[in-house]
All heavy atoms as TSV, in Angstrom:
chain	resi	resn	atom	element	x	y	z
A	1	MET	N	N	0.833	-1.172	-0.024
A	1	MET	CA	C	-0.011	0.012	-0.009
A	1	MET	C	C	0.921	1.247	-0.004
A	1	MET	O	O	1.997	1.256	0.582
A	1	MET	CB	C	-0.921	0.019	1.225
A	1	MET	CG	C	-1.821	1.181	1.343
A	1	MET	SD	S	-3.146	1.065	2.478
A	1	MET	CE	C	-2.382	1.563	3.979
A	2	ARG	N	N	0.465	2.297	-0.680
A	2	ARG	CA	C	1.071	3.541	-0.694
A	2	ARG	C	C	0.304	4.627	0.044
A	2	ARG	O	O	-0.913	4.635	-0.072
A	2	ARG	CB	C	1.328	4.065	-2.094
A	2	ARG	CG	C	2.412	3.336	-2.896
A	2	ARG	CD	C	2.811	3.980	-4.172
A	2	ARG	NE	N	3.554	5.238	-4.030
A	2	ARG	CZ	C	4.875	5.239	-3.654
A	2	ARG	NH1	N	5.449	4.086	-3.334
A	2	ARG	NH2	N	5.493	6.361	-3.611
A	3	ALA	N	N	0.982	5.490	0.787
A	3	ALA	CA	C	0.327	6.573	1.490
A	3	ALA	C	C	1.082	7.882	1.162
A	3	ALA	O	O	2.244	7.910	0.988
A	3	ALA	CB	C	0.346	6.307	2.950
A	4	LEU	N	N	0.319	8.948	1.192
A	4	LEU	CA	C	0.856	10.261	1.050
A	4	LEU	C	C	0.442	11.105	2.206
A	4	LEU	O	O	-0.743	11.220	2.534
A	4	LEU	CB	C	0.345	10.906	-0.244
A	4	LEU	CG	C	0.726	12.405	-0.490
A	4	LEU	CD1	C	2.201	12.577	-0.618
A	4	LEU	CD2	C	-0.013	12.946	-1.698
A	5	SER	N	N	1.407	11.693	2.898
A	5	SER	CA	C	1.121	12.529	4.033
A	5	SER	C	C	1.486	13.969	3.604
A	5	SER	O	O	2.579	14.255	3.150
A	5	SER	CB	C	2.040	12.167	5.214
A	5	SER	OG	O	1.973	13.061	6.256
A	6	VAL	N	N	0.524	14.851	3.765
A	6	VAL	CA	C	0.681	16.267	3.429
A	6	VAL	C	C	0.610	17.043	4.780
A	6	VAL	O	O	-0.506	17.274	5.282
A	6	VAL	CB	C	-0.331	16.740	2.447
A	6	VAL	CG1	C	-0.033	18.174	1.962
A	6	VAL	CG2	C	-0.494	15.808	1.259
A	7	GLU	N	N	1.749	17.422	5.268
A	7	GLU	CA	C	1.827	18.025	6.594
A	7	GLU	C	C	2.986	18.948	6.663
A	7	GLU	O	O	4.115	18.634	6.298
A	7	GLU	CB	C	1.910	16.900	7.739
A	7	GLU	CG	C	2.144	17.416	9.066
A	7	GLU	CD	C	0.955	18.244	9.550
A	7	GLU	OE1	O	-0.152	17.732	9.625
A	7	GLU	OE2	O	1.307	19.416	9.862
A	8	ASP	N	N	2.761	20.234	7.083
A	8	ASP	CA	C	3.858	21.195	7.194
A	8	ASP	C	C	4.563	21.217	8.547
A	8	ASP	O	O	5.566	21.881	8.688
A	8	ASP	CB	C	3.304	22.628	6.809
A	8	ASP	CG	C	2.236	23.092	7.731
A	8	ASP	OD1	O	1.388	22.271	8.146
A	8	ASP	OD2	O	2.149	24.335	7.947
A	9	ASN	N	N	4.030	20.507	9.513
A	9	ASN	CA	C	4.618	20.520	10.813
A	9	ASN	C	C	5.552	19.316	10.928
A	9	ASN	O	O	5.142	18.218	10.743
A	9	ASN	CB	C	3.515	20.416	11.923
A	9	ASN	CG	C	4.083	20.389	13.351
A	9	ASN	OD1	O	4.572	19.353	13.717
A	9	ASN	ND2	N	4.058	21.518	13.995
A	10	ALA	N	N	6.845	19.559	11.204
A	10	ALA	CA	C	7.910	18.471	11.247
A	10	ALA	C	C	7.564	17.380	12.241
A	10	ALA	O	O	7.795	16.213	11.933
A	10	ALA	CB	C	9.240	19.087	11.488
A	11	THR	N	N	7.092	17.774	13.439
A	11	THR	CA	C	6.770	16.760	14.380
A	11	THR	C	C	5.642	15.853	13.966
A	11	THR	O	O	5.695	14.643	14.091
A	11	THR	CB	C	6.422	17.406	15.765
A	11	THR	OG1	O	7.505	18.223	16.199
A	11	THR	CG2	C	6.103	16.367	16.866
A	12	SER	N	N	4.616	16.480	13.446
A	12	SER	CA	C	3.487	15.684	12.922
A	12	SER	C	C	3.924	14.798	11.775
A	12	SER	O	O	3.407	13.725	11.588
A	12	SER	CB	C	2.350	16.596	12.472
A	12	SER	OG	O	1.850	17.318	13.595
A	13	GLN	N	N	4.799	15.301	10.884
A	13	GLN	CA	C	5.340	14.432	9.870
A	13	GLN	C	C	5.990	13.185	10.419
A	13	GLN	O	O	5.783	12.092	9.884
A	13	GLN	CB	C	6.352	15.187	9.001
A	13	GLN	CG	C	5.856	16.263	8.051
A	13	GLN	CD	C	6.992	16.969	7.313
A	13	GLN	OE1	O	8.104	16.920	7.689
A	13	GLN	NE2	N	6.558	17.748	6.327
A	14	LEU	N	N	6.790	13.351	11.427
A	14	LEU	CA	C	7.490	12.158	12.033
A	14	LEU	C	C	6.525	11.163	12.606
A	14	LEU	O	O	6.664	9.957	12.446
A	14	LEU	CB	C	8.517	12.644	13.045
A	14	LEU	CG	C	9.768	13.410	12.535
A	14	LEU	CD1	C	10.552	13.961	13.703
A	14	LEU	CD2	C	10.628	12.433	11.731
A	15	VAL	N	N	5.542	11.728	13.332
A	15	VAL	CA	C	4.593	10.864	13.969
A	15	VAL	C	C	3.763	10.031	12.938
A	15	VAL	O	O	3.642	8.850	13.011
A	15	VAL	CB	C	3.618	11.707	14.861
A	15	VAL	CG1	C	2.393	10.822	15.318
A	15	VAL	CG2	C	4.376	12.250	16.046
A	16	LEU	N	N	3.324	10.781	11.890
A	16	LEU	CA	C	2.600	10.046	10.806
A	16	LEU	C	C	3.387	9.014	10.072
A	16	LEU	O	O	2.969	7.944	9.855
A	16	LEU	CB	C	2.029	11.143	9.835
A	16	LEU	CG	C	0.734	11.775	10.170
A	16	LEU	CD1	C	0.433	13.003	9.216
A	16	LEU	CD2	C	-0.415	10.798	10.204
A	17	GLU	N	N	4.626	9.440	9.834
A	17	GLU	CA	C	5.494	8.451	9.172
A	17	GLU	C	C	5.728	7.192	9.994
A	17	GLU	O	O	5.698	6.044	9.485
A	17	GLU	CB	C	6.870	9.038	8.817
A	17	GLU	CG	C	7.797	8.163	8.046
A	17	GLU	CD	C	9.063	8.782	7.668
A	17	GLU	OE1	O	9.505	9.759	8.331
A	17	GLU	OE2	O	9.648	8.322	6.639
A	18	ARG	N	N	5.988	7.334	11.264
A	18	ARG	CA	C	6.178	6.207	12.166
A	18	ARG	C	C	4.918	5.307	12.188
A	18	ARG	O	O	5.045	4.084	12.174
A	18	ARG	CB	C	6.549	6.658	13.531
A	18	ARG	CG	C	7.917	7.081	13.622
A	18	ARG	CD	C	8.406	7.347	14.996
A	18	ARG	NE	N	9.810	7.878	15.056
A	18	ARG	CZ	C	10.322	8.425	16.037
A	18	ARG	NH1	N	9.710	8.612	17.168
A	18	ARG	NH2	N	11.615	8.868	15.925
A	19	ILE	N	N	3.759	5.893	12.289
A	19	ILE	CA	C	2.581	5.131	12.360
A	19	ILE	C	C	2.284	4.440	11.013
A	19	ILE	O	O	1.999	3.252	10.941
A	19	ILE	CB	C	1.336	6.071	12.757
A	19	ILE	CG1	C	1.503	6.506	14.199
A	19	ILE	CG2	C	0.059	5.344	12.534
A	19	ILE	CD1	C	0.523	7.593	14.576
A	20	LEU	N	N	2.358	5.224	9.921
A	20	LEU	CA	C	1.996	4.624	8.628
A	20	LEU	C	C	3.005	3.671	8.080
A	20	LEU	O	O	2.644	2.807	7.310
A	20	LEU	CB	C	1.767	5.771	7.611
A	20	LEU	CG	C	0.594	6.725	7.872
A	20	LEU	CD1	C	0.550	7.847	6.939
A	20	LEU	CD2	C	-0.710	5.927	7.857
A	21	SER	N	N	4.283	3.797	8.450
A	21	SER	CA	C	5.307	2.975	7.834
A	21	SER	C	C	5.089	1.510	8.147
A	21	SER	O	O	5.640	0.650	7.454
A	21	SER	CB	C	6.725	3.446	8.310
A	21	SER	OG	O	6.848	3.257	9.737
A	22	GLU	N	N	4.348	1.168	9.132
A	22	GLU	CA	C	4.047	-0.204	9.503
A	22	GLU	C	C	3.120	-0.839	8.465
A	22	GLU	O	O	3.065	-2.064	8.305
A	22	GLU	CB	C	3.436	-0.371	10.914
A	22	GLU	CG	C	4.372	0.019	12.009
A	22	GLU	CD	C	3.774	-0.189	13.342
A	22	GLU	OE1	O	3.032	-1.180	13.526
A	22	GLU	OE2	O	3.968	0.599	14.253
A	23	PHE	N	N	2.348	0.004	7.765
A	23	PHE	CA	C	1.327	-0.471	6.871
A	23	PHE	C	C	1.513	-0.034	5.404
A	23	PHE	O	O	0.880	-0.664	4.532
A	23	PHE	CB	C	-0.074	0.099	7.339
A	23	PHE	CG	C	-0.292	-0.148	8.797
A	23	PHE	CD1	C	-0.159	0.847	9.717
A	23	PHE	CD2	C	-0.688	-1.379	9.198
A	23	PHE	CE1	C	-0.421	0.644	11.106
A	23	PHE	CE2	C	-0.995	-1.641	10.551
A	23	PHE	CZ	C	-0.800	-0.624	11.461
A	24	ALA	N	N	2.333	0.920	5.173
A	24	ALA	CA	C	2.436	1.438	3.787
A	24	ALA	C	C	3.758	2.080	3.555
A	24	ALA	O	O	4.441	2.442	4.480
A	24	ALA	CB	C	1.328	2.488	3.618
A	25	ASP	N	N	4.124	2.151	2.250
A	25	ASP	CA	C	5.239	2.984	1.821
A	25	ASP	C	C	4.757	4.374	1.841
A	25	ASP	O	O	3.725	4.743	1.163
A	25	ASP	CB	C	5.733	2.642	0.420
A	25	ASP	CG	C	6.277	1.186	0.347
A	25	ASP	OD1	O	6.963	0.775	1.383
A	25	ASP	OD2	O	6.095	0.469	-0.636
A	26	CYS	N	N	5.453	5.276	2.580
A	26	CYS	CA	C	4.961	6.668	2.756
A	26	CYS	C	C	5.780	7.690	2.011
A	26	CYS	O	O	7.058	7.693	1.969
A	26	CYS	CB	C	5.113	6.992	4.261
A	26	CYS	SG	S	4.136	5.950	5.287
A	27	ASP	N	N	5.067	8.603	1.364
A	27	ASP	CA	C	5.673	9.767	0.759
A	27	ASP	C	C	5.193	10.968	1.598
A	27	ASP	O	O	3.955	10.988	2.022
A	27	ASP	CB	C	5.206	9.964	-0.634
A	27	ASP	CG	C	5.721	8.885	-1.612
A	27	ASP	OD1	O	6.812	8.429	-1.427
A	27	ASP	OD2	O	4.971	8.515	-2.526
A	28	ILE	N	N	6.075	11.852	1.985
A	28	ILE	CA	C	5.708	12.914	2.794
A	28	ILE	C	C	6.073	14.246	2.090
A	28	ILE	O	O	7.216	14.413	1.650
A	28	ILE	CB	C	6.441	12.900	4.200
A	28	ILE	CG1	C	5.999	11.626	4.917
A	28	ILE	CG2	C	6.123	14.128	5.003
A	28	ILE	CD1	C	6.686	11.341	6.213
A	29	VAL	N	N	5.127	15.116	2.055
A	29	VAL	CA	C	5.329	16.480	1.483
A	29	VAL	C	C	4.850	17.544	2.456
A	29	VAL	O	O	4.056	17.264	3.371
A	29	VAL	CB	C	4.667	16.626	0.096
A	29	VAL	CG1	C	5.276	15.661	-0.906
A	29	VAL	CG2	C	3.181	16.451	0.187
A	30	SER	N	N	5.279	18.788	2.241
A	30	SER	CA	C	5.050	19.836	3.181
A	30	SER	C	C	4.068	20.906	2.744
A	30	SER	O	O	3.627	21.706	3.566
A	30	SER	CB	C	6.339	20.528	3.631
A	30	SER	OG	O	7.186	19.648	4.169
A	31	THR	N	N	3.750	20.919	1.443
A	31	THR	CA	C	2.888	21.969	0.887
A	31	THR	C	C	1.840	21.376	0.025
A	31	THR	O	O	1.945	20.268	-0.434
A	31	THR	CB	C	3.730	22.965	0.093
A	31	THR	OG1	O	4.168	22.450	-1.087
A	31	THR	CG2	C	4.870	23.552	0.876
A	32	GLY	N	N	0.797	22.221	-0.245
A	32	GLY	CA	C	-0.254	21.814	-1.145
A	32	GLY	C	C	0.269	21.546	-2.563
A	32	GLY	O	O	-0.088	20.668	-3.216
A	33	LEU	N	N	1.113	22.481	-3.010
A	33	LEU	CA	C	1.665	22.323	-4.356
A	33	LEU	C	C	2.492	21.054	-4.545
A	33	LEU	O	O	2.372	20.358	-5.532
A	33	LEU	CB	C	2.541	23.515	-4.733
A	33	LEU	CG	C	1.766	24.873	-4.916
A	33	LEU	CD1	C	2.753	26.007	-5.091
A	33	LEU	CD2	C	0.818	24.794	-6.038
A	34	GLU	N	N	3.262	20.676	-3.450
A	34	GLU	CA	C	3.959	19.434	-3.510
A	34	GLU	C	C	3.061	18.239	-3.518
A	34	GLU	O	O	3.295	17.199	-4.209
A	34	GLU	CB	C	4.947	19.311	-2.310
A	34	GLU	CG	C	6.138	20.243	-2.378
A	34	GLU	CD	C	6.923	20.205	-1.092
A	34	GLU	OE1	O	6.414	19.731	-0.038
A	34	GLU	OE2	O	8.128	20.597	-1.124
A	35	ALA	N	N	1.939	18.338	-2.848
A	35	ALA	CA	C	0.917	17.286	-2.778
A	35	ALA	C	C	0.331	17.054	-4.158
A	35	ALA	O	O	0.166	15.949	-4.620
A	35	ALA	CB	C	-0.164	17.635	-1.752
A	36	VAL	N	N	-0.050	18.143	-4.881
A	36	VAL	CA	C	-0.649	18.031	-6.129
A	36	VAL	C	C	0.378	17.436	-7.083
A	36	VAL	O	O	0.055	16.494	-7.885
A	36	VAL	CB	C	-1.111	19.394	-6.715
A	36	VAL	CG1	C	-1.514	19.331	-8.116
A	36	VAL	CG2	C	-2.242	19.932	-5.865
A	37	ALA	N	N	1.606	17.827	-7.012
A	37	ALA	CA	C	2.670	17.262	-7.893
A	37	ALA	C	C	2.907	15.785	-7.626
A	37	ALA	O	O	3.089	14.995	-8.532
A	37	ALA	CB	C	3.969	18.047	-7.708
A	38	ALA	N	N	2.867	15.364	-6.362
A	38	ALA	CA	C	3.031	14.033	-5.949
A	38	ALA	C	C	1.901	13.122	-6.529
A	38	ALA	O	O	2.155	11.970	-6.981
A	38	ALA	CB	C	3.160	13.829	-4.441
A	39	VAL	N	N	0.662	13.591	-6.450
A	39	VAL	CA	C	-0.448	12.876	-6.910
A	39	VAL	C	C	-0.342	12.777	-8.493
A	39	VAL	O	O	-0.607	11.680	-9.030
A	39	VAL	CB	C	-1.744	13.464	-6.484
A	39	VAL	CG1	C	-2.953	12.841	-7.205
A	39	VAL	CG2	C	-1.903	13.295	-4.985
A	40	GLU	N	N	-0.051	13.829	-9.158
A	40	GLU	CA	C	0.129	13.813	-10.613
A	40	GLU	C	C	1.193	12.817	-11.011
A	40	GLU	O	O	0.986	12.075	-11.952
A	40	GLU	CB	C	0.365	15.183	-11.133
A	40	GLU	CG	C	-0.779	16.138	-11.093
A	40	GLU	CD	C	-0.468	17.542	-11.479
A	40	GLU	OE1	O	0.729	17.937	-11.477
A	40	GLU	OE2	O	-1.394	18.368	-11.701
A	41	LYS	N	N	2.351	12.833	-10.306
A	41	LYS	CA	C	3.413	11.914	-10.609
A	41	LYS	C	C	2.936	10.479	-10.415
A	41	LYS	O	O	3.280	9.561	-11.227
A	41	LYS	CB	C	4.601	12.277	-9.681
A	41	LYS	CG	C	5.807	11.300	-9.970
A	41	LYS	CD	C	6.955	11.625	-8.983
A	41	LYS	CE	C	8.046	10.646	-9.195
A	41	LYS	NZ	N	9.104	10.757	-8.165
A	42	ALA	N	N	2.268	10.235	-9.295
A	42	ALA	CA	C	1.763	8.859	-9.015
A	42	ALA	C	C	0.795	8.344	-10.092
A	42	ALA	O	O	0.828	7.202	-10.523
A	42	ALA	CB	C	1.110	8.771	-7.649
A	43	LEU	N	N	-0.073	9.212	-10.657
A	43	LEU	CA	C	-1.012	8.852	-11.675
A	43	LEU	C	C	-0.272	8.535	-12.974
A	43	LEU	O	O	-0.542	7.566	-13.663
A	43	LEU	CB	C	-1.915	9.991	-11.935
A	43	LEU	CG	C	-2.999	10.237	-10.770
A	43	LEU	CD1	C	-3.815	11.448	-11.002
A	43	LEU	CD2	C	-3.944	8.971	-10.624
A	44	VAL	N	N	0.774	9.385	-13.277
A	44	VAL	CA	C	1.526	9.102	-14.520
A	44	VAL	C	C	2.339	7.754	-14.353
A	44	VAL	O	O	2.337	7.023	-15.359
A	44	VAL	CB	C	2.524	10.306	-14.751
A	44	VAL	CG1	C	3.537	9.863	-15.813
A	44	VAL	CG2	C	1.818	11.519	-15.174
A	45	GLU	N	N	2.831	7.503	-13.232
A	45	GLU	CA	C	3.629	6.285	-12.993
A	45	GLU	C	C	2.753	5.079	-12.595
A	45	GLU	O	O	3.291	4.002	-12.439
A	45	GLU	CB	C	4.702	6.525	-11.905
A	45	GLU	CG	C	5.685	7.546	-12.282
A	45	GLU	CD	C	6.701	7.862	-11.155
A	45	GLU	OE1	O	6.451	7.407	-9.996
A	45	GLU	OE2	O	7.647	8.558	-11.402
A	46	LYS	N	N	1.462	5.304	-12.597
A	46	LYS	CA	C	0.493	4.252	-12.179
A	46	LYS	C	C	0.863	3.633	-10.861
A	46	LYS	O	O	0.791	2.404	-10.637
A	46	LYS	CB	C	0.374	3.201	-13.296
A	46	LYS	CG	C	-0.112	3.802	-14.579
A	46	LYS	CD	C	-0.452	2.746	-15.589
A	46	LYS	CE	C	-0.804	3.198	-16.987
A	46	LYS	NZ	N	-1.388	4.408	-17.229
A	47	THR	N	N	1.255	4.520	-9.862
A	47	THR	CA	C	1.536	4.098	-8.503
A	47	THR	C	C	0.688	4.871	-7.534
A	47	THR	O	O	1.223	5.450	-6.580
A	47	THR	CB	C	3.004	4.207	-8.191
A	47	THR	OG1	O	3.335	5.583	-8.350
A	47	THR	CG2	C	3.869	3.364	-9.058
A	48	SER	N	N	-0.570	4.943	-7.801
A	48	SER	CA	C	-1.428	5.818	-6.988
A	48	SER	C	C	-1.458	5.464	-5.459
A	48	SER	O	O	-1.086	4.331	-5.085
A	48	SER	CB	C	-2.870	5.786	-7.502
A	48	SER	OG	O	-3.410	4.467	-7.439
A	49	CYS	N	N	-1.804	6.457	-4.703
A	49	CYS	CA	C	-1.870	6.262	-3.236
A	49	CYS	C	C	-3.268	5.744	-2.854
A	49	CYS	O	O	-4.237	6.132	-3.327
A	49	CYS	CB	C	-1.679	7.611	-2.554
A	49	CYS	SG	S	-0.029	8.342	-2.935
A	50	GLN	N	N	-3.208	4.835	-1.920
A	50	GLN	CA	C	-4.404	4.288	-1.363
A	50	GLN	C	C	-4.918	5.112	-0.146
A	50	GLN	O	O	-6.102	5.110	0.227
A	50	GLN	CB	C	-4.212	2.901	-0.894
A	50	GLN	CG	C	-4.192	1.836	-2.096
A	50	GLN	CD	C	-2.887	1.861	-2.780
A	50	GLN	OE1	O	-1.843	2.048	-2.216
A	50	GLN	NE2	N	-2.871	1.800	-4.064
A	51	LEU	N	N	-4.021	5.908	0.434
A	51	LEU	CA	C	-4.322	6.722	1.576
A	51	LEU	C	C	-3.643	8.009	1.476
A	51	LEU	O	O	-2.452	8.100	1.163
A	51	LEU	CB	C	-3.903	6.002	2.889
A	51	LEU	CG	C	-4.085	6.822	4.158
A	51	LEU	CD1	C	-5.470	6.937	4.535
A	51	LEU	CD2	C	-3.278	6.103	5.316
A	52	VAL	N	N	-4.435	9.115	1.648
A	52	VAL	CA	C	-3.825	10.469	1.742
A	52	VAL	C	C	-4.238	11.095	3.020
A	52	VAL	O	O	-5.406	11.229	3.326
A	52	VAL	CB	C	-4.300	11.324	0.545
A	52	VAL	CG1	C	-3.709	12.721	0.716
A	52	VAL	CG2	C	-3.864	10.689	-0.820
A	53	CYS	N	N	-3.294	11.478	3.849
A	53	CYS	CA	C	-3.485	12.259	5.094
A	53	CYS	C	C	-3.156	13.706	4.700
A	53	CYS	O	O	-2.029	14.049	4.542
A	53	CYS	CB	C	-2.633	11.727	6.214
A	53	CYS	SG	S	-2.913	10.012	6.672
A	54	LEU	N	N	-4.184	14.527	4.697
A	54	LEU	CA	C	-4.064	15.868	4.236
A	54	LEU	C	C	-4.355	16.868	5.315
A	54	LEU	O	O	-5.492	16.937	5.870
A	54	LEU	CB	C	-5.048	16.086	3.043
A	54	LEU	CG	C	-5.159	17.390	2.421
A	54	LEU	CD1	C	-3.776	17.867	1.839
A	54	LEU	CD2	C	-6.208	17.399	1.259
A	55	ASP	N	N	-3.400	17.691	5.651
A	55	ASP	CA	C	-3.511	18.861	6.500
A	55	ASP	C	C	-4.399	19.907	5.834
A	55	ASP	O	O	-4.272	20.083	4.644
A	55	ASP	CB	C	-2.181	19.475	6.889
A	55	ASP	CG	C	-2.197	20.505	7.958
A	55	ASP	OD1	O	-3.298	20.768	8.481
A	55	ASP	OD2	O	-1.126	20.933	8.351
A	56	ILE	N	N	-5.332	20.510	6.544
A	56	ILE	CA	C	-6.191	21.511	5.990
A	56	ILE	C	C	-5.516	22.872	5.867
A	56	ILE	O	O	-5.683	23.618	4.952
A	56	ILE	CB	C	-7.546	21.614	6.753
A	56	ILE	CG1	C	-8.300	20.311	6.666
A	56	ILE	CG2	C	-8.389	22.768	6.326
A	56	ILE	CD1	C	-8.702	19.880	5.219
A	57	GLN	N	N	-4.708	23.252	6.868
A	57	GLN	CA	C	-4.025	24.498	6.877
A	57	GLN	C	C	-2.598	24.281	6.477
A	57	GLN	O	O	-1.741	23.809	7.237
A	57	GLN	CB	C	-4.047	25.141	8.256
A	57	GLN	CG	C	-5.479	25.497	8.622
A	57	GLN	CD	C	-5.523	26.178	10.070
A	57	GLN	OE1	O	-4.680	25.880	10.926
A	57	GLN	NE2	N	-6.399	26.984	10.299
A	58	LEU	N	N	-2.345	24.677	5.238
A	58	LEU	CA	C	-0.945	24.582	4.602
A	58	LEU	C	C	-0.466	25.956	4.248
A	58	LEU	O	O	-1.265	26.862	4.015
A	58	LEU	CB	C	-0.968	23.634	3.389
A	58	LEU	CG	C	-1.320	22.169	3.702
A	58	LEU	CD1	C	-1.720	21.446	2.402
A	58	LEU	CD2	C	-0.191	21.498	4.429
A	59	PRO	N	N	0.882	26.154	4.094
A	59	PRO	CA	C	1.379	27.488	3.851
A	59	PRO	C	C	0.992	28.104	2.498
A	59	PRO	O	O	0.812	29.298	2.408
A	59	PRO	CB	C	2.874	27.318	3.961
A	59	PRO	CG	C	3.173	25.844	3.911
A	59	PRO	CD	C	1.874	25.147	4.299
A	60	ASP	N	N	0.882	27.348	1.466
A	60	ASP	CA	C	0.653	27.842	0.148
A	60	ASP	C	C	-0.764	27.770	-0.378
A	60	ASP	O	O	-1.282	28.666	-1.091
A	60	ASP	CB	C	1.613	27.233	-0.879
A	60	ASP	CG	C	1.505	25.772	-0.969
A	60	ASP	OD1	O	0.781	25.191	-0.079
A	60	ASP	OD2	O	2.146	25.114	-1.802
A	61	MET	N	N	-1.448	26.681	-0.084
A	61	MET	CA	C	-2.866	26.530	-0.418
A	61	MET	C	C	-3.546	25.633	0.583
A	61	MET	O	O	-2.815	24.762	1.149
A	61	MET	CB	C	-3.058	26.002	-1.831
A	61	MET	CG	C	-2.361	24.643	-2.100
A	61	MET	SD	S	-2.206	24.070	-3.744
A	61	MET	CE	C	-3.804	24.195	-4.448
A	62	ASP	N	N	-4.767	25.832	0.945
A	62	ASP	CA	C	-5.346	24.953	1.979
A	62	ASP	C	C	-5.719	23.579	1.396
A	62	ASP	O	O	-5.704	23.380	0.165
A	62	ASP	CB	C	-6.509	25.697	2.670
A	62	ASP	CG	C	-7.717	25.868	1.739
A	62	ASP	OD1	O	-7.896	25.091	0.772
A	62	ASP	OD2	O	-8.577	26.742	2.032
A	63	GLY	N	N	-5.971	22.628	2.315
A	63	GLY	CA	C	-6.283	21.321	1.922
A	63	GLY	C	C	-7.522	21.150	1.033
A	63	GLY	O	O	-7.579	20.291	0.193
A	64	HIS	N	N	-8.474	22.044	1.248
A	64	HIS	CA	C	-9.666	22.074	0.334
A	64	HIS	C	C	-9.285	22.388	-1.109
A	64	HIS	O	O	-9.765	21.715	-2.087
A	64	HIS	CB	C	-10.660	23.028	0.819
A	64	HIS	CG	C	-11.266	22.744	2.197
A	64	HIS	ND1	N	-12.065	21.720	2.427
A	64	HIS	CD2	C	-11.018	23.310	3.380
A	64	HIS	CE1	C	-12.346	21.694	3.747
A	64	HIS	NE2	N	-11.652	22.662	4.367
A	65	ALA	N	N	-8.334	23.277	-1.360
A	65	ALA	CA	C	-7.932	23.622	-2.683
A	65	ALA	C	C	-7.126	22.455	-3.251
A	65	ALA	O	O	-7.196	22.151	-4.426
A	65	ALA	CB	C	-7.057	24.895	-2.660
A	66	VAL	N	N	-6.339	21.766	-2.464
A	66	VAL	CA	C	-5.633	20.569	-2.886
A	66	VAL	C	C	-6.590	19.530	-3.431
A	66	VAL	O	O	-6.399	18.945	-4.451
A	66	VAL	CB	C	-4.706	20.047	-1.812
A	66	VAL	CG1	C	-4.061	18.682	-2.199
A	66	VAL	CG2	C	-3.616	21.019	-1.406
A	67	LEU	N	N	-7.644	19.309	-2.704
A	67	LEU	CA	C	-8.633	18.267	-3.117
A	67	LEU	C	C	-9.286	18.620	-4.390
A	67	LEU	O	O	-9.561	17.760	-5.245
A	67	LEU	CB	C	-9.699	18.129	-2.057
A	67	LEU	CG	C	-9.256	17.424	-0.732
A	67	LEU	CD1	C	-10.398	17.465	0.259
A	67	LEU	CD2	C	-8.791	15.980	-1.023
A	68	GLN	N	N	-9.489	19.921	-4.677
A	68	GLN	CA	C	-10.134	20.278	-5.927
A	68	GLN	C	C	-9.165	20.022	-7.088
A	68	GLN	O	O	-9.545	19.658	-8.140
A	68	GLN	CB	C	-10.523	21.742	-5.952
A	68	GLN	CG	C	-11.705	22.054	-4.971
A	68	GLN	CD	C	-12.071	23.498	-4.902
A	68	GLN	OE1	O	-11.352	24.375	-5.422
A	68	GLN	NE2	N	-13.187	23.774	-4.313
């Protein structure tokens, strides 16, 4: 299973990675733009994520905009 964690807080990134790494290969990004790029890359490579943990308050765009 693949997971994508979109979190700008370093401590939260570490916690999520430790929890998720038992169940999935984790990609971690810090911004909404990086999240969109990671999902686009996964779609092109046909390695889509089965789980996305998305922070709502991000520095460049909020989580709602990322979902759109």
